[in-house]
LUMVEXFI-418433 format. One line per 5 residues: number of its first residue (from 1); their letters; for each residue x, y negated, z negated of N, C-alpha, C. Coordinates in Angstrom, 2 decimals, always signed. Layout:
<sites>
NUM	A	X/Y/Z/X/Y/Z/X/Y/Z | ... $
</sites>
This chain:
<sites>
1	MNTRE	-111.88/+121.62/-120.99/-111.29/+122.51/-121.80/-109.78/+121.67/-122.14 | -109.46/+121.58/-123.41/-108.54/+120.79/-124.21/-107.13/+121.49/-124.09 | -105.74/+120.86/-123.44/-104.76/+121.23/-123.38/-103.83/+120.46/-124.25 | -104.25/+119.59/-124.70/-103.29/+118.44/-125.48/-102.97/+119.37/-126.56 | -102.75/+120.49/-127.20/-102.23/+121.15/-128.25/-101.16/+121.90/-127.27 $
6	QSPSG	-99.88/+122.17/-128.10/-99.07/+123.11/-127.87/-98.53/+123.87/-128.76 | -98.06/+125.08/-128.20/-97.46/+126.18/-129.43/-95.92/+125.77/-129.13 | -95.01/+126.27/-130.41/-93.66/+125.73/-130.51/-92.92/+125.64/-129.23 | -93.08/+126.78/-128.40/-92.73/+127.00/-127.40/-93.01/+126.08/-126.11 | -94.01/+125.31/-126.44/-94.21/+124.05/-125.25/-95.69/+124.69/-124.63 $
11	SPIYR	-95.98/+125.97/-124.66/-97.23/+126.42/-123.80/-98.48/+125.73/-124.40 | -99.54/+125.31/-123.54/-100.86/+124.84/-123.90/-101.25/+125.91/-124.74 | -102.20/+125.42/-125.80/-103.13/+126.25/-126.40/-104.31/+125.78/-126.30 | -105.41/+126.92/-125.75/-107.05/+126.47/-125.43/-107.43/+126.92/-126.76 | -108.48/+125.96/-127.48/-109.43/+126.37/-128.17/-110.63/+126.34/-127.88 $
16	HEASD	-111.28/+127.93/-127.90/-112.49/+128.03/-127.28/-113.41/+128.13/-128.46 | -114.37/+127.30/-128.54/-115.62/+127.03/-129.62/-116.83/+127.46/-128.95 | -117.94/+128.13/-129.95/-118.72/+128.35/-129.73/-119.46/+127.28/-129.00 | -120.51/+127.98/-127.88/-121.56/+126.72/-127.24/-122.82/+127.38/-127.87 | -123.79/+126.28/-127.32/-125.39/+126.37/-127.94/-125.87/+126.31/-126.44 $
21	RPFTP	-125.11/+127.00/-125.43/-125.87/+126.59/-124.03/-126.96/+128.09/-124.29 | -128.10/+127.68/-123.26/-128.96/+128.86/-123.37/-128.53/+129.99/-122.05 | -129.46/+130.92/-122.55/-128.76/+132.27/-121.85/-128.98/+132.13/-120.12 | -127.89/+132.08/-119.44/-128.05/+132.11/-118.02/-127.91/+133.31/-117.40 | -129.04/+133.71/-116.86/-129.15/+135.36/-115.82/-128.02/+134.78/-114.57 $
26	ASGDE	-127.23/+136.26/-114.46/-126.34/+136.22/-113.75/-126.79/+136.92/-112.21 | -126.37/+136.54/-111.55/-126.80/+136.83/-109.99/-125.47/+137.38/-109.39 | -125.43/+138.43/-108.55/-124.53/+139.02/-108.21/-124.18/+138.70/-106.36 | -122.86/+139.24/-106.05/-122.44/+138.87/-104.97/-122.31/+139.88/-104.15 | -123.14/+140.89/-103.20/-122.99/+142.15/-102.78/-121.54/+142.14/-102.20 $
31	VSLDL	-121.52/+141.13/-101.13/-120.36/+141.15/-100.36/-119.28/+141.86/-100.94 | -118.66/+140.59/-102.23/-117.57/+140.48/-103.15/-117.33/+141.73/-103.74 | -118.73/+142.43/-104.13/-118.40/+143.45/-104.93/-118.25/+144.78/-104.15 | -118.75/+144.74/-103.18/-118.37/+145.84/-101.99/-116.86/+145.78/-101.52 | -116.55/+144.46/-101.09/-114.90/+144.29/-101.04/-114.13/+144.92/-101.99 $
36	ISQHV	-114.42/+144.56/-103.34/-113.58/+144.80/-104.67/-113.52/+146.09/-104.78 | -114.79/+146.70/-104.79/-114.59/+148.23/-105.01/-113.84/+149.13/-103.62 | -113.99/+148.70/-102.63/-113.19/+148.91/-101.59/-111.52/+148.85/-101.51 | -111.14/+147.67/-102.37/-110.16/+147.21/-102.75/-109.23/+148.24/-103.79 | -110.00/+148.48/-104.82/-109.61/+149.36/-105.98/-109.37/+150.84/-105.15 $
41	ETYIG	-110.51/+151.28/-104.70/-110.13/+152.70/-103.49/-109.21/+152.65/-103.04 | -108.92/+151.62/-102.23/-107.73/+151.87/-101.49/-106.13/+151.97/-101.98 | -106.11/+150.98/-103.33/-105.09/+150.87/-103.69/-104.79/+151.72/-105.06 | -105.64/+152.17/-106.05/-105.92/+153.28/-106.92/-106.60/+154.54/-106.88 | -107.65/+154.44/-106.17/-108.05/+155.66/-105.99/-109.65/+155.89/-106.00 $
46	PIASV	-110.62/+156.81/-105.80/-111.74/+156.84/-105.60/-112.31/+156.35/-106.96 | -113.53/+155.43/-106.94/-114.23/+155.61/-107.92/-115.33/+156.31/-108.25 | -114.95/+156.97/-109.25/-115.91/+158.17/-109.70/-116.90/+157.71/-110.18 | -117.17/+156.52/-110.87/-118.63/+156.16/-111.53/-118.40/+154.89/-112.00 | -119.42/+153.84/-112.37/-119.24/+152.38/-112.28/-120.25/+152.11/-114.10 $
51	FHEIV	-119.70/+151.90/-115.00/-120.51/+151.20/-116.00/-121.17/+150.27/-115.95 | -122.46/+149.87/-115.54/-123.17/+149.03/-115.19/-123.70/+148.24/-116.19 | -124.21/+146.99/-116.07/-124.54/+145.97/-117.37/-125.86/+145.96/-117.06 | -127.10/+145.91/-117.96/-128.11/+145.99/-117.79/-128.67/+144.67/-117.47 | -128.32/+144.08/-118.85/-128.61/+142.36/-118.49/-127.14/+141.60/-118.95 $
56	SDLVH	-127.09/+140.42/-118.14/-125.60/+139.80/-118.21/-125.91/+138.56/-118.29 | -125.00/+137.87/-118.65/-125.06/+136.01/-118.87/-123.93/+135.89/-118.19 | -124.38/+134.66/-117.22/-123.38/+134.02/-116.46/-123.11/+134.83/-115.06 | -122.06/+135.80/-115.54/-121.65/+136.74/-114.56/-122.09/+138.24/-114.91 | -122.32/+139.08/-114.03/-122.82/+140.41/-114.15/-121.09/+140.97/-113.97 $
61	VDILF	-120.90/+141.77/-115.14/-119.54/+142.38/-114.97/-119.76/+144.06/-115.22 | -119.85/+144.41/-113.98/-119.28/+146.14/-114.14/-118.33/+146.27/-114.58 | -118.14/+147.88/-114.81/-116.54/+148.22/-115.04/-116.49/+149.44/-114.02 | -115.55/+149.50/-113.33/-115.02/+150.71/-112.22/-114.42/+151.64/-112.89 | -114.54/+152.56/-112.79/-113.87/+154.06/-113.27/-113.25/+154.80/-112.03 $
66	VAPTP	-112.04/+154.72/-112.32/-111.17/+155.58/-111.77/-110.51/+156.67/-112.44 | -110.69/+157.76/-112.03/-110.58/+159.23/-112.76/-108.84/+159.54/-112.67 | -108.16/+160.14/-113.70/-107.12/+160.57/-113.85/-106.82/+161.60/-112.41 | -105.98/+161.55/-111.78/-105.01/+162.22/-110.84/-103.51/+162.95/-111.03 | -103.27/+163.83/-110.47/-101.83/+164.43/-110.41/-101.08/+163.46/-110.36 $
71	ARNFI	-101.05/+162.13/-109.41/-100.10/+161.10/-109.13/-99.96/+159.93/-110.21 | -101.86/+160.14/-110.49/-101.99/+158.89/-111.51/-102.67/+159.68/-112.69 | -101.80/+160.31/-113.88/-102.51/+160.80/-114.72/-103.01/+160.21/-115.81 | -104.19/+159.06/-115.43/-104.41/+158.34/-116.66/-105.59/+157.96/-115.82 | -106.65/+157.14/-116.85/-107.98/+156.37/-116.42/-107.27/+155.14/-116.09 $
76	TLVTC	-108.23/+154.42/-114.93/-108.25/+153.07/-114.45/-109.33/+152.38/-114.91 | -109.74/+151.26/-115.28/-110.69/+150.53/-115.65/-110.78/+149.33/-115.12 | -111.42/+148.87/-114.21/-111.27/+147.53/-113.22/-112.45/+146.83/-113.49 | -112.80/+145.65/-113.62/-113.84/+144.92/-113.92/-114.30/+144.26/-112.27 | -115.57/+144.24/-111.93/-116.08/+143.70/-111.03/-117.20/+143.19/-111.17 $
81	GMSNL	-116.90/+141.61/-110.93/-118.02/+140.78/-111.04/-117.71/+139.41/-111.71 | -116.20/+139.50/-112.44/-115.84/+138.25/-113.18/-115.46/+137.23/-112.01 | -115.27/+137.55/-110.92/-115.03/+136.61/-109.47/-116.16/+136.38/-108.89 | -117.49/+136.63/-109.72/-118.54/+136.16/-108.86/-118.61/+134.37/-109.10 | -118.24/+134.19/-110.15/-118.23/+132.45/-110.14/-116.46/+132.00/-110.39 $
86	PMTVP	-116.12/+130.73/-109.92/-114.88/+130.48/-109.99/-114.75/+129.86/-111.66 | -113.51/+130.26/-111.86/-113.04/+129.69/-113.19/-112.53/+128.21/-112.98 | -112.49/+127.18/-114.45/-112.34/+125.92/-114.45/-110.78/+125.99/-114.54 | -110.06/+125.71/-113.36/-108.38/+125.60/-113.51/-107.89/+124.63/-113.24 | -106.60/+124.24/-114.14/-106.13/+122.50/-114.13/-105.50/+122.60/-112.45 $
91	SGAEA	-105.54/+121.33/-112.48/-104.86/+120.74/-111.01/-103.66/+121.54/-110.79 | -103.54/+122.05/-109.51/-102.55/+122.64/-109.04/-102.85/+124.08/-108.93 | -103.60/+124.65/-109.53/-103.89/+126.12/-109.99/-105.14/+126.57/-109.04 | -105.74/+125.58/-108.04/-106.99/+125.97/-107.54/-107.04/+127.32/-107.02 | -105.67/+127.80/-106.05/-105.52/+129.18/-105.61/-106.03/+130.44/-106.72 $
96	FRYAE	-105.66/+130.02/-107.84/-106.11/+131.11/-108.72/-107.55/+130.74/-109.49 | -108.34/+130.49/-108.89/-109.74/+130.13/-109.60/-110.83/+131.36/-109.81 | -110.60/+132.59/-108.64/-111.08/+133.62/-108.99/-110.33/+135.12/-109.66 | -110.71/+136.11/-110.37/-109.99/+136.65/-111.04/-110.91/+138.21/-111.43 | -110.25/+139.15/-111.72/-110.53/+140.80/-112.01/-109.70/+141.06/-113.08 $
101	LMICL	-110.04/+141.82/-114.01/-109.24/+142.35/-114.86/-109.07/+143.91/-114.91 | -107.61/+144.57/-115.34/-108.04/+146.01/-115.55/-107.28/+146.24/-116.61 | -107.30/+147.44/-116.89/-106.45/+148.39/-118.09/-106.64/+149.84/-117.67 | -105.65/+150.62/-118.65/-105.20/+152.12/-118.31/-105.42/+152.72/-119.37 | -106.33/+153.81/-119.48/-106.41/+154.61/-120.82/-105.87/+156.21/-120.70 $
106	PPDWK	-105.14/+156.79/-121.74/-105.00/+157.92/-121.64/-106.01/+158.86/-120.94 | -105.57/+159.98/-120.39/-106.54/+160.82/-119.35/-107.49/+161.49/-120.27 | -107.60/+161.79/-121.50/-108.42/+162.29/-122.59/-109.41/+161.48/-123.28 | -109.24/+160.07/-122.92/-109.66/+159.11/-123.45/-111.71/+159.16/-123.46 | -112.11/+159.27/-124.63/-113.73/+159.58/-124.54/-114.45/+158.18/-123.89 $
111	LSNES	-115.41/+158.53/-123.07/-115.73/+157.72/-122.11/-117.50/+157.72/-122.10 | -118.10/+158.78/-122.73/-119.43/+158.84/-122.55/-120.49/+157.87/-123.55 | -121.38/+157.97/-123.00/-122.31/+156.96/-123.70/-122.54/+157.47/-125.44 | -122.39/+158.41/-125.61/-122.60/+158.99/-127.16/-121.27/+158.65/-127.73 | -119.94/+158.61/-127.27/-118.73/+158.20/-127.89/-118.73/+156.77/-127.94 $
116	FEKEE	-119.45/+156.02/-127.02/-119.31/+154.49/-127.27/-119.95/+153.97/-128.34 | -120.71/+155.17/-129.11/-121.50/+154.46/-130.32/-120.18/+154.52/-131.52 | -118.80/+154.84/-131.14/-117.86/+154.84/-131.91/-116.76/+153.51/-131.41 | -116.73/+152.32/-132.13/-115.89/+151.54/-131.58/-114.36/+151.76/-131.36 | -113.93/+152.58/-131.77/-112.37/+153.28/-131.37/-112.56/+154.01/-129.97 $
121	NYWPI	-113.47/+153.96/-129.31/-113.58/+154.67/-128.17/-114.02/+153.46/-127.10 | -114.77/+152.63/-127.62/-115.54/+151.49/-126.63/-114.65/+150.19/-126.68 | -113.77/+149.98/-127.24/-113.23/+148.64/-127.43/-112.59/+148.34/-126.30 | -111.70/+148.99/-125.80/-111.24/+148.68/-124.20/-112.14/+148.17/-123.19 | -113.32/+148.86/-122.89/-114.46/+148.33/-122.45/-115.06/+146.92/-122.86 $
126	RTLKT	-115.17/+146.98/-124.18/-115.72/+146.00/-125.01/-114.96/+144.60/-124.70 | -113.63/+145.13/-124.40/-112.48/+143.89/-124.19/-112.38/+143.28/-122.80 | -112.49/+144.38/-122.32/-112.62/+143.73/-120.43/-113.78/+142.91/-120.45 | -114.77/+143.24/-121.02/-116.31/+142.59/-120.27/-116.10/+141.30/-121.32 | -115.83/+141.07/-122.56/-115.72/+139.89/-123.03/-114.53/+138.89/-122.50 $
131	LARLP	-113.53/+139.09/-121.93/-112.47/+138.34/-121.53/-112.85/+138.00/-120.17 | -113.62/+138.84/-119.26/-113.86/+138.63/-118.01/-115.21/+137.59/-118.13 | -115.77/+137.30/-119.31/-117.07/+136.33/-119.38/-116.36/+135.22/-120.10 | -115.49/+135.43/-120.61/-114.80/+134.10/-121.19/-114.60/+132.71/-120.63 | -113.83/+132.98/-119.55/-113.35/+131.54/-118.87/-114.59/+130.97/-118.57 $
136	HEYNS	-116.10/+131.87/-118.13/-117.22/+130.87/-117.59/-117.93/+130.53/-118.76 | -117.85/+131.15/-120.23/-118.32/+130.50/-121.21/-118.03/+129.57/-121.66 | -116.48/+129.17/-121.57/-115.80/+127.96/-122.08/-115.38/+127.22/-121.12 | -115.74/+127.01/-119.85/-115.15/+126.48/-118.95/-113.84/+126.23/-118.88 | -113.22/+127.56/-118.77/-111.37/+127.56/-119.13/-111.21/+128.52/-118.07 $
141	WLYAA	-110.07/+129.21/-118.01/-109.51/+130.08/-117.04/-108.52/+131.02/-117.63 | -108.37/+132.03/-117.01/-107.52/+133.06/-117.72/-106.22/+133.20/-116.59 | -105.06/+133.71/-117.06/-103.96/+133.71/-115.81/-102.97/+134.47/-116.56 | -101.47/+134.98/-115.84/-100.88/+135.57/-116.10/-99.88/+135.08/-117.38 | -99.72/+135.58/-118.46/-98.93/+135.35/-119.77/-100.14/+134.52/-120.67 $
146	HTIPN	-101.49/+134.49/-120.08/-102.18/+133.84/-121.36/-102.66/+134.91/-122.22 | -102.64/+134.42/-123.89/-102.69/+135.47/-124.57/-104.40/+135.06/-125.53 | -105.27/+136.45/-125.72/-106.37/+135.68/-126.28/-106.40/+136.56/-127.79 | -106.73/+136.36/-128.71/-106.68/+136.95/-129.97/-107.92/+137.60/-129.87 | -108.04/+138.86/-130.75/-109.52/+139.41/-131.03/-110.10/+138.79/-132.19 $
151	KNPAE	-111.01/+137.56/-132.19/-111.78/+136.79/-133.12/-110.66/+136.02/-133.67 | -111.30/+135.18/-134.42/-110.30/+133.98/-135.42/-110.53/+134.01/-136.82 | -110.02/+134.23/-137.80/-108.49/+134.90/-137.25/-108.58/+136.17/-136.36 | -107.14/+136.48/-136.19/-107.40/+138.14/-135.51/-107.39/+139.21/-136.31 | -108.13/+140.16/-135.58/-108.37/+141.23/-136.20/-108.19/+142.31/-135.53 $
156	PYAPN	-107.93/+143.56/-135.78/-107.81/+144.90/-135.02/-109.09/+144.94/-134.40 | -108.67/+145.75/-133.04/-109.91/+145.91/-132.09/-111.00/+147.04/-132.93 | -110.18/+147.75/-133.31/-110.99/+149.02/-133.98/-110.10/+149.82/-134.94 | -110.71/+150.76/-135.89/-110.25/+151.16/-137.11/-108.89/+152.34/-136.58 | -108.94/+152.46/-135.06/-107.90/+153.51/-134.64/-106.65/+152.83/-134.11 $
161	TKLMG	-106.31/+151.41/-134.35/-105.48/+150.58/-133.78/-104.97/+149.43/-134.49 | -103.95/+148.73/-134.36/-103.53/+147.63/-135.65/-103.37/+146.87/-134.45 | -103.66/+146.75/-133.02/-103.57/+145.88/-131.79/-104.71/+144.86/-131.95 | -104.56/+143.75/-131.58/-105.64/+142.65/-132.01/-105.74/+141.46/-131.31 | -105.02/+141.57/-129.92/-105.04/+140.33/-128.94/-104.40/+141.24/-127.61 $
166	AMLAI	-104.42/+140.33/-126.51/-104.28/+140.83/-125.36/-103.58/+139.66/-124.84 | -102.71/+140.00/-123.91/-102.21/+139.31/-122.59/-102.24/+139.74/-121.48 | -102.60/+138.62/-120.55/-102.55/+138.89/-119.03/-101.38/+139.11/-118.27 | -101.04/+140.16/-117.73/-99.95/+140.29/-116.72/-100.36/+140.77/-115.60 | -99.05/+140.97/-114.52/-99.00/+141.71/-113.13/-99.35/+142.91/-113.35 $
171	PSTVE	-100.09/+143.55/-112.91/-100.21/+144.93/-113.19/-99.07/+145.97/-112.58 | -98.64/+146.81/-113.33/-97.27/+147.51/-113.01/-97.58/+148.91/-112.76 | -98.78/+149.31/-112.73/-99.27/+150.63/-112.63/-99.85/+150.86/-111.07 | -99.81/+149.85/-110.17/-100.31/+150.00/-108.82/-99.31/+149.47/-107.77 | -99.35/+150.31/-106.84/-98.08/+150.06/-105.70/-98.84/+149.88/-104.43 $
176	PINEF	-98.66/+148.90/-103.24/-97.68/+147.90/-103.48/-98.21/+146.96/-104.29 | -97.47/+146.04/-105.52/-98.53/+145.26/-106.39/-98.38/+143.93/-105.51 | -97.74/+143.76/-104.38/-97.91/+142.26/-103.78/-99.11/+142.37/-102.74 | -99.55/+143.73/-102.45/-100.73/+144.02/-101.51/-101.96/+144.33/-102.47 | -101.83/+144.82/-103.63/-103.30/+144.71/-104.23/-103.38/+143.40/-105.22 $
181	FTLTI	-102.53/+142.83/-105.83/-102.49/+141.63/-106.74/-103.65/+140.92/-106.21 | -103.55/+140.56/-104.79/-104.56/+139.63/-103.98/-105.83/+140.00/-103.02 | -106.70/+139.74/-103.15/-107.70/+140.24/-102.51/-108.31/+139.23/-101.97 | -108.29/+138.71/-100.27/-108.94/+137.73/-100.02/-110.21/+138.08/-99.64 | -111.17/+137.55/-100.31/-113.02/+137.55/-99.56/-112.88/+136.51/-98.36 $
186	SPEKD	-112.72/+135.51/-98.63/-112.76/+134.48/-97.36/-111.92/+133.52/-97.35 | -111.45/+132.79/-96.52/-110.49/+131.56/-96.53/-110.80/+130.80/-97.73 | -111.70/+130.76/-98.51/-112.02/+129.61/-99.72/-111.76/+130.48/-100.84 | -111.47/+131.94/-100.67/-111.60/+132.64/-102.17/-110.72/+133.79/-102.03 | -109.68/+133.55/-102.60/-108.66/+134.77/-103.10/-108.98/+135.52/-104.49 $
191	VHFFS	-109.49/+137.00/-104.55/-109.41/+137.61/-106.17/-108.01/+138.03/-106.52 | -107.78/+137.88/-107.53/-106.44/+138.03/-108.28/-106.70/+139.06/-109.38 | -106.17/+140.44/-109.42/-106.07/+141.30/-110.23/-105.07/+141.05/-111.32 | -105.45/+140.94/-112.49/-104.41/+140.95/-113.72/-104.69/+142.09/-114.64 | -103.79/+142.47/-115.23/-103.57/+143.66/-116.21/-103.83/+143.23/-117.57 $
196	LLPLY	-104.57/+143.73/-118.52/-104.32/+143.69/-120.02/-103.44/+144.27/-120.60 | -102.72/+143.61/-121.54/-101.61/+144.15/-122.42/-101.96/+143.92/-123.97 | -102.66/+144.66/-124.55/-103.18/+144.78/-125.90/-101.84/+144.57/-126.65 | -101.89/+143.51/-127.19/-100.73/+143.04/-128.77/-101.15/+143.35/-130.08 | -99.87/+143.42/-130.48/-99.87/+143.18/-131.98/-100.04/+141.50/-132.60 $
201	SEEMD	-100.34/+141.50/-133.96/-100.35/+139.90/-133.95/-98.86/+139.55/-134.24 | -98.19/+140.29/-134.54/-96.60/+139.87/-134.51/-96.12/+139.39/-133.16 | -96.64/+139.68/-132.06/-96.17/+139.75/-130.76/-97.00/+138.75/-130.38 | -98.14/+138.38/-130.58/-98.66/+136.88/-130.24/-98.06/+136.02/-130.73 | -97.47/+136.00/-132.32/-96.82/+135.07/-132.85/-95.43/+134.53/-132.26 $
206	YKLKH	-94.96/+135.75/-131.80/-93.35/+135.71/-131.24/-93.59/+135.01/-129.73 | -94.63/+135.48/-129.26/-95.10/+134.84/-127.55/-94.83/+133.15/-128.08 | -95.76/+132.30/-129.02/-96.31/+131.45/-129.43/-94.72/+130.41/-130.03 | -93.86/+131.19/-130.68/-92.82/+130.89/-130.86/-91.44/+130.51/-129.90 | -91.39/+131.78/-129.14/-90.52/+131.75/-128.01/-90.97/+131.88/-126.45 $
211	GAEAL	-91.97/+131.57/-126.37/-92.72/+131.70/-124.98/-93.13/+132.82/-124.46 | -93.49/+133.12/-123.18/-94.14/+134.36/-122.64/-92.73/+135.23/-122.09 | -91.89/+134.46/-121.65/-90.80/+135.36/-120.74/-90.01/+136.09/-121.89 | -90.01/+135.56/-122.92/-89.12/+136.42/-124.27/-89.91/+137.41/-124.55 | -91.11/+137.19/-124.81/-91.95/+138.31/-124.98/-92.22/+139.49/-124.16 $
216	FEKLD	-92.33/+139.32/-122.82/-92.30/+140.01/-121.69/-90.90/+140.96/-121.56 | -89.55/+140.13/-122.03/-88.57/+140.90/-121.90/-88.67/+142.33/-123.09 | -89.32/+141.68/-124.37/-89.40/+142.51/-125.14/-90.39/+144.01/-124.70 | -91.57/+143.68/-124.16/-92.53/+144.51/-123.71/-91.99/+145.39/-122.79 | -91.05/+144.88/-121.64/-90.64/+145.65/-120.71/-89.44/+146.49/-121.31 $
221	KARVT	-88.63/+146.03/-121.97/-87.80/+147.00/-122.75/-88.20/+148.17/-123.38 | -89.46/+147.97/-123.88/-90.15/+149.10/-124.75/-90.84/+149.77/-123.64 | -91.19/+149.47/-122.11/-91.83/+150.43/-121.58/-93.39/+150.08/-121.66 | -93.72/+148.68/-122.20/-95.09/+148.75/-122.52/-95.72/+148.16/-121.01 | -97.12/+148.74/-120.58/-97.73/+148.47/-119.28/-99.13/+148.37/-119.89 $
226	ELLDP	-100.01/+148.39/-118.95/-101.36/+148.34/-119.01/-101.98/+149.74/-119.42 | -100.80/+150.47/-119.29/-101.45/+152.08/-120.07/-101.55/+151.90/-121.25 | -102.70/+151.88/-122.00/-102.79/+151.89/-123.39/-102.46/+152.83/-124.16 | -101.72/+152.49/-125.41/-101.23/+153.55/-126.45/-101.85/+152.87/-127.71 | -102.91/+153.34/-128.36/-103.18/+152.48/-129.36/-102.16/+152.28/-130.64 $
231	HRKNT	-101.20/+153.15/-130.51/-100.20/+153.12/-131.63/-98.98/+153.36/-131.14 | -98.85/+152.55/-130.56/-97.36/+152.15/-129.59/-96.69/+151.38/-130.60 | -95.35/+151.32/-130.48/-94.41/+150.57/-131.38/-94.59/+149.02/-130.95 | -94.46/+148.42/-132.16/-94.68/+146.76/-132.53/-93.26/+146.44/-132.34 | -93.22/+145.61/-130.79/-91.93/+145.30/-130.45/-91.43/+144.09/-131.36 $
236	CKKLF	-92.28/+143.36/-132.20/-91.70/+142.44/-132.96/-91.84/+142.48/-134.41 | -91.98/+143.79/-134.52/-91.90/+144.31/-135.95/-90.98/+143.58/-136.89 | -91.32/+142.80/-137.99/-90.58/+141.93/-138.68/-89.69/+142.96/-139.31 | -88.36/+142.52/-139.70/-87.24/+143.20/-140.39/-87.13/+142.33/-141.66 | -87.18/+142.45/-143.19/-86.65/+141.48/-143.91/-86.94/+139.91/-143.45 $
241	GLF	-88.42/+139.89/-143.09/-88.59/+138.73/-142.82/-87.87/+137.86/-141.50 | -87.31/+138.57/-140.74/-86.73/+138.06/-139.48/-87.27/+138.80/-138.41 | -87.21/+138.32/-137.16/-87.46/+138.96/-135.86/-86.20/+139.48/-135.45 $
</sites>
């Protein structure tokens, strides 16, 4: 991965280019998958169902579905399988070679096979799967504050939203976060759970110009979390050409 390019804020920019590598069938790690499932049930809730992949390239990425409850009145989706392979991390970040991703959806979000035929229902799952596979496809890594646009140039995920990118963050809907964030599989393998915060184009631009901390401040002020609102307020909406 090439980190020589930097944003105006000084953060590295990783360019992911298409690869001509052959299809590589994925192999699962049953021990890790069982431990990840147990971890999710301990800190989030019972896994009601699993969206299984039929054919997998590089890593087999399932999506664990935790149904809404009175205490957590929203759907929680967590990847399971991204951490089957280590990511290619920079020197000094070896402790963060393994990761899984999560996002939360409104309790009435449609998640049937029939509803998945419409992108406005399927795009959160597609995004989880795409990003879970991305670091393995491009010998890169994902970590908190990394932003990934939807295509290049960025475009909305679906007709029902203008969100067109995502940033990784520390989950804010799970407690205690210090216990949930890290799952120790073995002395050599810690899996970290990151949430996805879908972003508008202006928010991604703002992060490039001013840095992740400045954008996190705006998102926190607007109470933006991993609980998806496809029509939420744009925290960096331009006014008269100014932020």
